[in-house]
PQR file of N, CA, C, O and H, with PARSE charges and radii, in Angstrom:
ATOM      1  N   UNK A   1       7.497 -28.772  10.196 -0.4000 1.5000
ATOM      2  CA  UNK A   1       6.987 -27.412  10.137 -0.0000 2.0000
ATOM      3  C   UNK A   1       5.453 -27.572  10.360  0.5500 1.7000
ATOM      4  O   UNK A   1       4.817 -28.475   9.817 -0.5500 1.4000
ATOM      5  N   UNK A   2       4.903 -26.660  11.176 -0.4000 1.5000
ATOM      6  CA  UNK A   2       3.502 -26.705  11.428 -0.0000 2.0000
ATOM      7  C   UNK A   2       2.686 -26.226  10.228  0.5500 1.7000
ATOM      8  O   UNK A   2       3.293 -25.586   9.369 -0.5500 1.4000
ATOM      9  H   UNK A   2       5.421 -25.927  11.617  0.4000 1.0000
ATOM     10  N   UNK A   3       1.404 -26.458  10.072 -0.4000 1.5000
ATOM     11  CA  UNK A   3       0.646 -26.116   8.907 -0.0000 2.0000
ATOM     12  C   UNK A   3       0.573 -24.630   8.586  0.5500 1.7000
ATOM     13  O   UNK A   3       0.560 -24.232   7.421 -0.5500 1.4000
ATOM     14  H   UNK A   3       0.911 -26.978  10.770  0.4000 1.0000
ATOM     15  N   UNK A   4       0.523 -23.804   9.654 -0.4000 1.5000
ATOM     16  CA  UNK A   4       0.437 -22.320   9.474 -0.0000 2.0000
ATOM     17  C   UNK A   4       1.807 -21.876   8.853  0.5500 1.7000
ATOM     18  O   UNK A   4       1.806 -21.143   7.864 -0.5500 1.4000
ATOM     19  H   UNK A   4       0.534 -24.128  10.600  0.4000 1.0000
ATOM     20  N   UNK A   5       2.919 -22.291   9.393 -0.4000 1.5000
ATOM     21  CA  UNK A   5       4.209 -21.914   8.856 -0.0000 2.0000
ATOM     22  C   UNK A   5       4.375 -22.418   7.408  0.5500 1.7000
ATOM     23  O   UNK A   5       4.977 -21.751   6.566 -0.5500 1.4000
ATOM     24  H   UNK A   5       2.920 -22.887  10.196  0.4000 1.0000
ATOM     25  N   UNK A   6       3.836 -23.581   7.155 -0.4000 1.5000
ATOM     26  CA  UNK A   6       3.989 -24.175   5.827 -0.0000 2.0000
ATOM     27  C   UNK A   6       3.187 -23.365   4.792  0.5500 1.7000
ATOM     28  O   UNK A   6       3.655 -23.130   3.678 -0.5500 1.4000
ATOM     29  H   UNK A   6       3.347 -24.122   7.839  0.4000 1.0000
ATOM     30  N   UNK A   7       1.939 -22.932   5.190 -0.4000 1.5000
ATOM     31  CA  UNK A   7       1.168 -22.109   4.376 -0.0000 2.0000
ATOM     32  C   UNK A   7       1.755 -20.741   4.084  0.5500 1.7000
ATOM     33  O   UNK A   7       1.705 -20.246   2.957 -0.5500 1.4000
ATOM     34  H   UNK A   7       1.559 -23.123   6.095  0.4000 1.0000
ATOM     35  N   UNK A   8       2.327 -20.128   5.152 -0.4000 1.5000
ATOM     36  CA  UNK A   8       2.995 -18.814   4.999 -0.0000 2.0000
ATOM     37  C   UNK A   8       4.202 -18.948   4.079  0.5500 1.7000
ATOM     38  O   UNK A   8       4.458 -18.071   3.254 -0.5500 1.4000
ATOM     39  H   UNK A   8       2.368 -20.529   6.067  0.4000 1.0000
ATOM     40  N   UNK A   9       4.933 -20.030   4.218 -0.4000 1.5000
ATOM     41  CA  UNK A   9       6.121 -20.177   3.387 -0.0000 2.0000
ATOM     42  C   UNK A   9       5.747 -20.374   1.933  0.5500 1.7000
ATOM     43  O   UNK A   9       6.465 -19.920   1.043 -0.5500 1.4000
ATOM     44  H   UNK A   9       4.725 -20.742   4.888  0.4000 1.0000
ATOM     45  N   UNK A  10       4.649 -21.036   1.680 -0.4000 1.5000
ATOM     46  CA  UNK A  10       4.195 -21.283   0.271 -0.0000 2.0000
ATOM     47  C   UNK A  10       3.671 -19.955  -0.350  0.5500 1.7000
ATOM     48  O   UNK A  10       3.937 -19.663  -1.515 -0.5500 1.4000
ATOM     49  H   UNK A  10       4.066 -21.406   2.403  0.4000 1.0000
ATOM     50  N   UNK A  11       2.950 -19.190   0.422 -0.4000 1.5000
ATOM     51  CA  UNK A  11       2.507 -17.835  -0.054 -0.0000 2.0000
ATOM     52  C   UNK A  11       3.654 -16.965  -0.429  0.5500 1.7000
ATOM     53  O   UNK A  11       3.651 -16.344  -1.493 -0.5500 1.4000
ATOM     54  H   UNK A  11       2.733 -19.428   1.369  0.4000 1.0000
ATOM     55  N   UNK A  12       4.696 -16.903   0.476 -0.4000 1.5000
ATOM     56  CA  UNK A  12       5.870 -16.089   0.223 -0.0000 2.0000
ATOM     57  C   UNK A  12       6.657 -16.578  -0.978  0.5500 1.7000
ATOM     58  O   UNK A  12       7.184 -15.763  -1.735 -0.5500 1.4000
ATOM     59  H   UNK A  12       4.698 -17.407   1.340  0.4000 1.0000
ATOM     60  N   UNK A  13       6.752 -17.908  -1.180 -0.4000 1.5000
ATOM     61  CA  UNK A  13       7.406 -18.445  -2.333 -0.0000 2.0000
ATOM     62  C   UNK A  13       6.672 -18.045  -3.626  0.5500 1.7000
ATOM     63  O   UNK A  13       7.322 -17.729  -4.622 -0.5500 1.4000
ATOM     64  H   UNK A  13       6.324 -18.570  -0.565  0.4000 1.0000
ATOM     65  N   UNK A  14       5.371 -18.054  -3.623 -0.4000 1.5000
ATOM     66  CA  UNK A  14       4.585 -17.620  -4.859 -0.0000 2.0000
ATOM     67  C   UNK A  14       4.700 -16.187  -5.084  0.5500 1.7000
ATOM     68  O   UNK A  14       4.784 -15.763  -6.237 -0.5500 1.4000
ATOM     69  H   UNK A  14       4.843 -18.311  -2.814  0.4000 1.0000
ATOM     70  N   UNK A  15       4.712 -15.343  -3.999 -0.4000 1.5000
ATOM     71  CA  UNK A  15       4.921 -13.882  -4.171 -0.0000 2.0000
ATOM     72  C   UNK A  15       6.261 -13.613  -4.824  0.5500 1.7000
ATOM     73  O   UNK A  15       6.349 -12.861  -5.794 -0.5500 1.4000
ATOM     74  H   UNK A  15       4.644 -15.687  -3.063  0.4000 1.0000
ATOM     75  N   UNK A  16       7.277 -14.214  -4.303 -0.4000 1.5000
ATOM     76  CA  UNK A  16       8.594 -14.000  -4.872 -0.0000 2.0000
ATOM     77  C   UNK A  16       8.757 -14.443  -6.261  0.5500 1.7000
ATOM     78  O   UNK A  16       9.491 -13.827  -7.034 -0.5500 1.4000
ATOM     79  H   UNK A  16       7.205 -14.825  -3.515  0.4000 1.0000
ATOM     80  N   UNK A  17       8.069 -15.537  -6.622 -0.4000 1.5000
ATOM     81  CA  UNK A  17       8.138 -16.096  -7.958 -0.0000 2.0000
ATOM     82  C   UNK A  17       7.385 -15.241  -8.947  0.5500 1.7000
ATOM     83  O   UNK A  17       7.878 -15.001 -10.050 -0.5500 1.4000
ATOM     84  H   UNK A  17       7.473 -16.038  -5.994  0.4000 1.0000
ATOM     85  N   UNK A  18       6.165 -14.757  -8.573 -0.4000 1.5000
ATOM     86  CA  UNK A  18       5.302 -14.083  -9.504 -0.0000 2.0000
ATOM     87  C   UNK A  18       5.464 -12.606  -9.539  0.5500 1.7000
ATOM     88  O   UNK A  18       5.090 -11.962 -10.519 -0.5500 1.4000
ATOM     89  H   UNK A  18       5.765 -14.952  -7.677  0.4000 1.0000
ATOM     90  N   UNK A  19       6.043 -12.017  -8.437 -0.4000 1.5000
ATOM     91  CA  UNK A  19       6.191 -10.541  -8.385 -0.0000 2.0000
ATOM     92  C   UNK A  19       4.986  -9.729  -8.831  0.5500 1.7000
ATOM     93  O   UNK A  19       5.048  -8.985  -9.810 -0.5500 1.4000
ATOM     94  H   UNK A  19       6.346 -12.540  -7.641  0.4000 1.0000
ATOM     95  N   UNK A  20       3.883  -9.882  -8.095 -0.4000 1.5000
ATOM     96  CA  UNK A  20       2.648  -9.202  -8.520 -0.0000 2.0000
ATOM     97  C   UNK A  20       2.689  -7.657  -8.275  0.5500 1.7000
ATOM     98  O   UNK A  20       3.327  -7.156  -7.350 -0.5500 1.4000
ATOM     99  H   UNK A  20       3.832 -10.486  -7.299  0.4000 1.0000
ATOM    100  N   UNK A  21       1.970  -6.959  -9.163 -0.4000 1.5000
ATOM    101  CA  UNK A  21       1.762  -5.554  -9.044 -0.0000 2.0000
ATOM    102  C   UNK A  21       0.649  -5.365  -8.035  0.5500 1.7000
ATOM    103  O   UNK A  21      -0.456  -5.873  -8.223 -0.5500 1.4000
ATOM    104  H   UNK A  21       1.452  -7.366  -9.915  0.4000 1.0000
ATOM    105  N   UNK A  22       0.937  -4.623  -6.944 -0.4000 1.5000
ATOM    106  CA  UNK A  22      -0.046  -4.458  -5.853 -0.0000 2.0000
ATOM    107  C   UNK A  22      -0.340  -2.954  -5.711  0.5500 1.7000
ATOM    108  O   UNK A  22       0.540  -2.141  -5.428 -0.5500 1.4000
ATOM    109  H   UNK A  22       1.835  -4.210  -6.791  0.4000 1.0000
ATOM    110  N   UNK A  23      -1.624  -2.632  -5.922 -0.4000 1.5000
ATOM    111  CA  UNK A  23      -2.133  -1.227  -5.750 -0.0000 2.0000
ATOM    112  C   UNK A  23      -2.461  -0.989  -4.306  0.5500 1.7000
ATOM    113  O   UNK A  23      -3.152  -1.781  -3.666 -0.5500 1.4000
ATOM    114  H   UNK A  23      -2.339  -3.292  -6.151  0.4000 1.0000
ATOM    115  N   UNK A  24      -1.963   0.097  -3.806 -0.4000 1.5000
ATOM    116  CA  UNK A  24      -2.178   0.472  -2.342 -0.0000 2.0000
ATOM    117  C   UNK A  24      -2.744   1.833  -2.234  0.5500 1.7000
ATOM    118  O   UNK A  24      -2.201   2.769  -2.821 -0.5500 1.4000
ATOM    119  H   UNK A  24      -1.401   0.741  -4.326  0.4000 1.0000
ATOM    120  N   UNK A  25      -3.825   1.997  -1.502 -0.4000 1.5000
ATOM    121  CA  UNK A  25      -4.329   3.356  -1.218 -0.0000 2.0000
ATOM    122  C   UNK A  25      -4.007   3.570   0.234  0.5500 1.7000
ATOM    123  O   UNK A  25      -4.528   2.885   1.114 -0.5500 1.4000
ATOM    124  H   UNK A  25      -4.265   1.237  -1.025  0.4000 1.0000
ATOM    125  N   UNK A  26      -3.100   4.574   0.485 -0.4000 1.5000
ATOM    126  CA  UNK A  26      -2.549   4.727   1.871 -0.0000 2.0000
ATOM    127  C   UNK A  26      -2.297   6.179   2.074  0.5500 1.7000
ATOM    128  O   UNK A  26      -2.430   6.970   1.141 -0.5500 1.4000
ATOM    129  H   UNK A  26      -2.676   5.130  -0.230  0.4000 1.0000
ATOM    130  N   UNK A  27      -1.923   6.567   3.313 -0.4000 1.5000
ATOM    131  CA  UNK A  27      -1.536   7.920   3.585 -0.0000 2.0000
ATOM    132  C   UNK A  27      -0.010   8.031   3.573  0.5500 1.7000
ATOM    133  O   UNK A  27       0.723   7.043   3.537 -0.5500 1.4000
ATOM    134  H   UNK A  27      -1.815   5.924   4.071  0.4000 1.0000
ATOM    135  N   UNK A  28       0.415   9.271   3.603 -0.4000 1.5000
ATOM    136  CA  UNK A  28       1.913   9.532   3.481 -0.0000 2.0000
ATOM    137  C   UNK A  28       2.677   9.042   4.702  0.5500 1.7000
ATOM    138  O   UNK A  28       3.878   8.788   4.608 -0.5500 1.4000
ATOM    139  H   UNK A  28      -0.180  10.074   3.632  0.4000 1.0000
ATOM    140  N   UNK A  29       2.030   8.907   5.815 -0.4000 1.5000
ATOM    141  CA  UNK A  29       2.745   8.452   7.031 -0.0000 2.0000
ATOM    142  C   UNK A  29       3.217   7.036   6.939  0.5500 1.7000
ATOM    143  O   UNK A  29       4.334   6.728   7.356 -0.5500 1.4000
ATOM    144  H   UNK A  29       1.054   9.113   5.891  0.4000 1.0000
ATOM    145  N   UNK A  30       2.428   6.196   6.424 -0.4000 1.5000
ATOM    146  CA  UNK A  30       2.875   4.744   6.354 -0.0000 2.0000
ATOM    147  C   UNK A  30       3.249   4.235   4.889  0.5500 1.7000
ATOM    148  O   UNK A  30       3.496   3.052   4.653 -0.5500 1.4000
ATOM    149  H   UNK A  30       1.521   6.447   6.085  0.4000 1.0000
ATOM    150  N   UNK A  31       3.264   5.211   3.963 -0.4000 1.5000
ATOM    151  CA  UNK A  31       3.516   4.821   2.561 -0.0000 2.0000
ATOM    152  C   UNK A  31       4.837   4.119   2.401  0.5500 1.7000
ATOM    153  O   UNK A  31       4.894   3.037   1.816 -0.5500 1.4000
ATOM    154  H   UNK A  31       3.063   6.171   4.155  0.4000 1.0000
ATOM    155  N   UNK A  32       5.890   4.698   2.899 -0.4000 1.5000
ATOM    156  CA  UNK A  32       7.204   4.014   2.692 -0.0000 2.0000
ATOM    157  C   UNK A  32       7.341   2.693   3.462  0.5500 1.7000
ATOM    158  O   UNK A  32       7.994   1.767   2.982 -0.5500 1.4000
ATOM    159  H   UNK A  32       5.844   5.577   3.374  0.4000 1.0000
ATOM    160  N   UNK A  33       6.749   2.601   4.617 -0.4000 1.5000
ATOM    161  CA  UNK A  33       6.761   1.327   5.386 -0.0000 2.0000
ATOM    162  C   UNK A  33       6.042   0.282   4.601  0.5500 1.7000
ATOM    163  O   UNK A  33       6.540  -0.836   4.466 -0.5500 1.4000
ATOM    164  H   UNK A  33       6.218   3.353   5.007  0.4000 1.0000
ATOM    165  N   UNK A  34       4.865   0.607   4.067 -0.4000 1.5000
ATOM    166  CA  UNK A  34       4.068  -0.418   3.331 -0.0000 2.0000
ATOM    167  C   UNK A  34       4.812  -0.803   2.078  0.5500 1.7000
ATOM    168  O   UNK A  34       4.888  -1.984   1.736 -0.5500 1.4000
ATOM    169  H   UNK A  34       4.460   1.515   4.176  0.4000 1.0000
ATOM    170  N   UNK A  35       5.382   0.214   1.362 -0.4000 1.5000
ATOM    171  CA  UNK A  35       6.090  -0.139   0.112 -0.0000 2.0000
ATOM    172  C   UNK A  35       7.271  -1.027   0.394  0.5500 1.7000
ATOM    173  O   UNK A  35       7.493  -1.996  -0.331 -0.5500 1.4000
ATOM    174  H   UNK A  35       5.320   1.173   1.639  0.4000 1.0000
ATOM    175  N   UNK A  36       8.031  -0.735   1.412 -0.4000 1.5000
ATOM    176  CA  UNK A  36       9.276  -1.527   1.740 -0.0000 2.0000
ATOM    177  C   UNK A  36       8.866  -2.967   2.187  0.5500 1.7000
ATOM    178  O   UNK A  36       9.542  -3.942   1.859 -0.5500 1.4000
ATOM    179  H   UNK A  36       7.851   0.053   2.001  0.4000 1.0000
ATOM    180  N   UNK A  37       7.753  -3.066   2.936 -0.4000 1.5000
ATOM    181  CA  UNK A  37       7.329  -4.338   3.320 -0.0000 2.0000
ATOM    182  C   UNK A  37       6.927  -5.209   2.084  0.5500 1.7000
ATOM    183  O   UNK A  37       7.275  -6.388   2.022 -0.5500 1.4000
ATOM    184  H   UNK A  37       7.204  -2.274   3.203  0.4000 1.0000
ATOM    185  N   UNK A  38       6.217  -4.634   1.138 -0.4000 1.5000
ATOM    186  CA  UNK A  38       5.804  -5.348  -0.047 -0.0000 2.0000
ATOM    187  C   UNK A  38       6.997  -5.703  -0.899  0.5500 1.7000
ATOM    188  O   UNK A  38       7.032  -6.803  -1.451 -0.5500 1.4000
ATOM    189  H   UNK A  38       5.934  -3.676   1.188  0.4000 1.0000
ATOM    190  N   UNK A  39       7.998  -4.811  -1.037 -0.4000 1.5000
ATOM    191  CA  UNK A  39       9.205  -5.125  -1.756 -0.0000 2.0000
ATOM    192  C   UNK A  39       9.997  -6.288  -1.110  0.5500 1.7000
ATOM    193  O   UNK A  39      10.562  -7.131  -1.807 -0.5500 1.4000
ATOM    194  H   UNK A  39       7.970  -3.918  -0.588  0.4000 1.0000
ATOM    195  N   UNK A  40      10.020  -6.307   0.230 -0.4000 1.5000
ATOM    196  CA  UNK A  40      10.699  -7.303   0.917 -0.0000 2.0000
ATOM    197  C   UNK A  40      10.136  -8.692   0.701  0.5500 1.7000
ATOM    198  O   UNK A  40      10.878  -9.674   0.693 -0.5500 1.4000
ATOM    199  H   UNK A  40       9.561  -5.622   0.795  0.4000 1.0000
ATOM    200  N   UNK A  41       8.837  -8.777   0.527 -0.4000 1.5000
ATOM    201  CA  UNK A  41       8.195 -10.081   0.349 -0.0000 2.0000
ATOM    202  C   UNK A  41       8.066 -10.482  -1.140  0.5500 1.7000
ATOM    203  O   UNK A  41       7.570 -11.560  -1.468 -0.5500 1.4000
ATOM    204  H   UNK A  41       8.234  -7.980   0.534  0.4000 1.0000
ATOM    205  N   UNK A  42       8.535  -9.569  -2.038 -0.4000 1.5000
ATOM    206  CA  UNK A  42       8.512  -9.897  -3.468 -0.0000 2.0000
ATOM    207  C   UNK A  42       7.443  -9.199  -4.312  0.5500 1.7000
ATOM    208  O   UNK A  42       7.367  -9.451  -5.514 -0.5500 1.4000
ATOM    209  H   UNK A  42       8.938  -8.693  -1.772  0.4000 1.0000
ATOM    210  N   UNK A  43       6.639  -8.356  -3.741 -0.4000 1.5000
ATOM    211  CA  UNK A  43       5.645  -7.655  -4.505 -0.0000 2.0000
ATOM    212  C   UNK A  43       6.222  -6.394  -5.191  0.5500 1.7000
ATOM    213  O   UNK A  43       7.326  -5.948  -4.877 -0.5500 1.4000
ATOM    214  H   UNK A  43       6.700  -8.151  -2.764  0.4000 1.0000
ATOM    215  N   UNK A  44       5.450  -5.845  -6.124 -0.4000 1.5000
ATOM    216  CA  UNK A  44       5.776  -4.584  -6.794 -0.0000 2.0000
ATOM    217  C   UNK A  44       4.697  -3.581  -6.440  0.5500 1.7000
ATOM    218  O   UNK A  44       3.619  -3.559  -7.034 -0.5500 1.4000
ATOM    219  H   UNK A  44       4.553  -6.207  -6.380  0.4000 1.0000
ATOM    220  N   UNK A  45       5.009  -2.762  -5.469 -0.4000 1.5000
ATOM    221  CA  UNK A  45       4.016  -1.806  -4.932 -0.0000 2.0000
ATOM    222  C   UNK A  45       3.781  -0.608  -5.840  0.5500 1.7000
ATOM    223  O   UNK A  45       4.714  -0.066  -6.432 -0.5500 1.4000
ATOM    224  H   UNK A  45       5.885  -2.780  -4.987  0.4000 1.0000
ATOM    225  N   UNK A  46       2.512  -0.204  -5.940 -0.4000 1.5000
ATOM    226  CA  UNK A  46       2.113   1.072  -6.586 -0.0000 2.0000
ATOM    227  C   UNK A  46       1.385   1.818  -5.456  0.5500 1.7000
ATOM    228  O   UNK A  46       0.346   1.357  -4.984 -0.5500 1.4000
ATOM    229  H   UNK A  46       1.754  -0.645  -5.460  0.4000 1.0000
ATOM    230  N   UNK A  47       1.909   2.932  -5.033 -0.4000 1.5000
ATOM    231  CA  UNK A  47       1.390   3.676  -3.880 -0.0000 2.0000
ATOM    232  C   UNK A  47       0.537   4.840  -4.341  0.5500 1.7000
ATOM    233  O   UNK A  47       0.997   5.721  -5.066 -0.5500 1.4000
ATOM    234  H   UNK A  47       2.753   3.306  -5.416  0.4000 1.0000
ATOM    235  N   UNK A  48      -0.738   4.828  -3.898 -0.4000 1.5000
ATOM    236  CA  UNK A  48      -1.693   5.873  -4.123 -0.0000 2.0000
ATOM    237  C   UNK A  48      -1.997   6.563  -2.877  0.5500 1.7000
ATOM    238  O   UNK A  48      -2.049   5.904  -1.839 -0.5500 1.4000
ATOM    239  H   UNK A  48      -1.112   4.111  -3.309  0.4000 1.0000
ATOM    240  N   UNK A  49      -2.216   7.896  -2.867 -0.4000 1.5000
ATOM    241  CA  UNK A  49      -2.620   8.626  -1.709 -0.0000 2.0000
ATOM    242  C   UNK A  49      -3.934   9.285  -1.822  0.5500 1.7000
ATOM    243  O   UNK A  49      -4.408   9.910  -0.873 -0.5500 1.4000
ATOM    244  H   UNK A  49      -2.174   8.432  -3.711  0.4000 1.0000
ATOM    245  N   UNK A  50      -4.555   9.160  -2.991 -0.4000 1.5000
ATOM    246  CA  UNK A  50      -5.870   9.771  -3.218 -0.0000 2.0000
ATOM    247  C   UNK A  50      -6.786   8.780  -3.965  0.5500 1.7000
ATOM    248  O   UNK A  50      -6.395   8.206  -4.981 -0.5500 1.4000
ATOM    249  H   UNK A  50      -4.170   8.652  -3.761  0.4000 1.0000
ATOM    250  N   UNK A  51      -7.964   8.599  -3.459 -0.4000 1.5000
ATOM    251  CA  UNK A  51      -8.880   7.629  -4.018 -0.0000 2.0000
ATOM    252  C   UNK A  51      -9.244   7.954  -5.516  0.5500 1.7000
ATOM    253  O   UNK A  51      -9.632   7.060  -6.268 -0.5500 1.4000
ATOM    254  H   UNK A  51      -8.281   9.065  -2.633  0.4000 1.0000
ATOM    255  N   UNK A  52      -9.111   9.237  -5.917 -0.4000 1.5000
ATOM    256  CA  UNK A  52      -9.342   9.604  -7.307 -0.0000 2.0000
ATOM    257  C   UNK A  52      -8.324   9.000  -8.245  0.5500 1.7000
ATOM    258  O   UNK A  52      -8.558   8.978  -9.454 -0.5500 1.4000
ATOM    259  H   UNK A  52      -8.796   9.963  -5.306  0.4000 1.0000
ATOM    260  N   UNK A  53      -7.175   8.495  -7.732 -0.4000 1.5000
ATOM    261  CA  UNK A  53      -6.185   7.895  -8.659 -0.0000 2.0000
ATOM    262  C   UNK A  53      -6.413   6.408  -8.837  0.5500 1.7000
ATOM    263  O   UNK A  53      -5.706   5.796  -9.638 -0.5500 1.4000
ATOM    264  H   UNK A  53      -6.985   8.513  -6.751  0.4000 1.0000
ATOM    265  N   UNK A  54      -7.344   5.793  -8.149 -0.4000 1.5000
ATOM    266  CA  UNK A  54      -7.497   4.338  -8.241 -0.0000 2.0000
ATOM    267  C   UNK A  54      -8.000   3.878  -9.602  0.5500 1.7000
ATOM    268  O   UNK A  54      -7.510   2.893 -10.153 -0.5500 1.4000
ATOM    269  H   UNK A  54      -7.918   6.290  -7.498  0.4000 1.0000
ATOM    270  N   UNK A  55      -8.950   4.574 -10.121 -0.4000 1.5000
ATOM    271  CA  UNK A  55      -9.578   4.116 -11.460 -0.0000 2.0000
ATOM    272  C   UNK A  55      -8.524   4.182 -12.571  0.5500 1.7000
ATOM    273  O   UNK A  55      -8.313   3.191 -13.269 -0.5500 1.4000
ATOM    274  H   UNK A  55      -9.348   5.374  -9.673  0.4000 1.0000
ATOM    275  N   UNK A  56      -7.816   5.404 -12.758 -0.4000 1.5000
ATOM    276  CA  UNK A  56      -6.837   5.413 -13.808 -0.0000 2.0000
ATOM    277  C   UNK A  56      -5.715   4.389 -13.635  0.5500 1.7000
ATOM    278  O   UNK A  56      -5.226   3.819 -14.611 -0.5500 1.4000
ATOM    279  H   UNK A  56      -7.987   6.209 -12.191  0.4000 1.0000
ATOM    280  N   UNK A  57      -5.323   4.169 -12.407 -0.4000 1.5000
ATOM    281  CA  UNK A  57      -4.224   3.261 -12.121 -0.0000 2.0000
ATOM    282  C   UNK A  57      -4.716   1.823 -12.439  0.5500 1.7000
ATOM    283  O   UNK A  57      -3.966   1.020 -12.994 -0.5500 1.4000
ATOM    284  H   UNK A  57      -5.720   4.632 -11.614  0.4000 1.0000
ATOM    285  N   UNK A  58      -5.923   1.525 -12.097 -0.4000 1.5000
ATOM    286  CA  UNK A  58      -6.467   0.194 -12.327 -0.0000 2.0000
ATOM    287  C   UNK A  58      -6.614  -0.028 -13.855  0.5500 1.7000
ATOM    288  O   UNK A  58      -6.377  -1.139 -14.331 -0.5500 1.4000
ATOM    289  H   UNK A  58      -6.533   2.178 -11.646  0.4000 1.0000
ATOM    290  N   UNK A  59      -6.985   0.967 -14.594 -0.4000 1.5000
ATOM    291  CA  UNK A  59      -7.076   0.887 -15.999 -0.0000 2.0000
ATOM    292  C   UNK A  59      -5.736   0.667 -16.628  0.5500 1.7000
ATOM    293  O   UNK A  59      -5.629  -0.118 -17.569 -0.5500 1.4000
ATOM    294  H   UNK A  59      -7.177   1.869 -14.208  0.4000 1.0000
ATOM    295  N   UNK A  60      -4.702   1.327 -16.150 -0.4000 1.5000
ATOM    296  CA  UNK A  60      -3.380   1.139 -16.612 -0.0000 2.0000
ATOM    297  C   UNK A  60      -2.900  -0.284 -16.317  0.5500 1.7000
ATOM    298  O   UNK A  60      -2.190  -0.877 -17.130 -0.5500 1.4000
ATOM    299  H   UNK A  60      -4.789   1.965 -15.385  0.4000 1.0000
ATOM    300  N   UNK A  61      -3.277  -0.829 -15.176 -0.4000 1.5000
ATOM    301  CA  UNK A  61      -2.937  -2.203 -14.859 -0.0000 2.0000
ATOM    302  C   UNK A  61      -3.586  -3.156 -15.846  0.5500 1.7000
ATOM    303  O   UNK A  61      -2.957  -4.111 -16.300 -0.5500 1.4000
ATOM    304  H   UNK A  61      -3.854  -0.348 -14.515  0.4000 1.0000
ATOM    305  N   UNK A  62      -4.881  -2.891 -16.187 -0.4000 1.5000
ATOM    306  CA  UNK A  62      -5.610  -3.762 -17.157 -0.0000 2.0000
ATOM    307  C   UNK A  62      -4.957  -3.706 -18.561  0.5500 1.7000
ATOM    308  O   UNK A  62      -4.944  -4.693 -19.296 -0.5500 1.4000
ATOM    309  H   UNK A  62      -5.392  -2.115 -15.817  0.4000 1.0000
ATOM    310  N   UNK A  63      -4.425  -2.534 -18.898 -0.4000 1.5000
ATOM    311  CA  UNK A  63      -3.752  -2.429 -20.205 -0.0000 2.0000
ATOM    312  C   UNK A  63      -2.587  -3.351 -20.308  0.5500 1.7000
ATOM    313  O   UNK A  63      -2.306  -3.922 -21.361 -0.5500 1.4000
ATOM    314  H   UNK A  63      -4.435  -1.732 -18.300  0.4000 1.0000
ATOM    315  N   UNK A  64      -1.911  -3.491 -19.197 -0.4000 1.5000
ATOM    316  CA  UNK A  64      -0.651  -4.341 -19.119 -0.0000 2.0000
ATOM    317  C   UNK A  64      -0.914  -5.629 -18.438  0.5500 1.7000
ATOM    318  O   UNK A  64       0.002  -6.231 -17.877 -0.5500 1.4000
ATOM    319  H   UNK A  64      -2.140  -3.027 -18.342  0.4000 1.0000
ATOM    320  N   UNK A  65      -2.166  -6.089 -18.466 -0.4000 1.5000
ATOM    321  CA  UNK A  65      -2.572  -7.312 -17.768 -0.0000 2.0000
ATOM    322  C   UNK A  65      -1.731  -8.527 -18.223  0.5500 1.7000
ATOM    323  O   UNK A  65      -1.431  -9.397 -17.406 -0.5500 1.4000
ATOM    324  H   UNK A  65      -2.910  -5.600 -18.922  0.4000 1.0000
ATOM    325  N   UNK A  66      -1.383  -8.591 -19.401 -0.4000 1.5000
ATOM    326  CA  UNK A  66      -0.516  -9.710 -19.882 -0.0000 2.0000
ATOM    327  C   UNK A  66       0.840  -9.690 -19.288  0.5500 1.7000
ATOM    328  O   UNK A  66       1.485 -10.736 -19.221 -0.5500 1.4000
ATOM    329  H   UNK A  66      -1.627  -7.885 -20.065  0.4000 1.0000
ATOM    330  N   UNK A  67       1.296  -8.612 -18.869 -0.4000 1.5000
ATOM    331  CA  UNK A  67       2.648  -8.485 -18.260 -0.0000 2.0000
ATOM    332  C   UNK A  67       2.630  -8.530 -16.732  0.5500 1.7000
ATOM    333  O   UNK A  67       3.673  -8.648 -16.089 -0.5500 1.4000
ATOM    334  H   UNK A  67       0.772  -7.762 -18.923  0.4000 1.0000
ATOM    335  N   UNK A  68       1.417  -8.433 -16.162 -0.4000 1.5000
ATOM    336  CA  UNK A  68       1.227  -8.460 -14.716 -0.0000 2.0000
ATOM    337  C   UNK A  68       0.657  -9.824 -14.326  0.5500 1.7000
ATOM    338  O   UNK A  68      -0.006 -10.489 -15.122 -0.5500 1.4000
ATOM    339  H   UNK A  68       0.570  -8.337 -16.685  0.4000 1.0000
ATOM    340  N   UNK A  69       0.922 -10.212 -13.116 -0.4000 1.5000
ATOM    341  CA  UNK A  69       0.491 -11.497 -12.648 -0.0000 2.0000
ATOM    342  C   UNK A  69      -0.462 -11.335 -11.452  0.5500 1.7000
ATOM    343  O   UNK A  69      -0.361 -10.333 -10.744 -0.5500 1.4000
ATOM    344  H   UNK A  69       1.460  -9.671 -12.469  0.4000 1.0000
ATOM    345  N   UNK A  70      -1.335 -12.229 -11.211 -0.4000 1.5000
ATOM    346  CA  UNK A  70      -2.248 -12.227 -10.122 -0.0000 2.0000
ATOM    347  C   UNK A  70      -1.904 -13.453  -9.214  0.5500 1.7000
ATOM    348  O   UNK A  70      -1.791 -14.577  -9.703 -0.5500 1.4000
ATOM    349  H   UNK A  70      -1.418 -13.043 -11.786  0.4000 1.0000
ATOM    350  N   UNK A  71      -1.747 -13.219  -7.923 -0.4000 1.5000
ATOM    351  CA  UNK A  71      -1.437 -14.222  -6.986 -0.0000 2.0000
ATOM    352  C   UNK A  71      -2.696 -14.632  -6.292  0.5500 1.7000
ATOM    353  O   UNK A  71      -3.381 -13.770  -5.742 -0.5500 1.4000
ATOM    354  H   UNK A  71      -1.840 -12.306  -7.525  0.4000 1.0000
ATOM    355  N   UNK A  72      -3.046 -15.893  -6.280 -0.4000 1.5000
ATOM    356  CA  UNK A  72      -4.279 -16.362  -5.600 -0.0000 2.0000
ATOM    357  C   UNK A  72      -3.859 -17.133  -4.295  0.5500 1.7000
ATOM    358  O   UNK A  72      -4.720 -17.618  -3.561 -0.5500 1.4000
ATOM    359  H   UNK A  72      -2.489 -16.594  -6.727  0.4000 1.0000
TER
END
């Protein structure tokens, strides 16, 4: 396996293992496509359509930080 494929496989393995909460600011046109893609690779998407929702959502994520994981 070449190094790029090996790196991609490792990232996907970690995503599926850790199931990170991923905040997305997107429009309604691509919202379901983006959410489905993130679900397929093991993420837990939170879809936002207005930038005014980002701060309260981030604060909610911080409240549950012990239950959420960060993928590096």
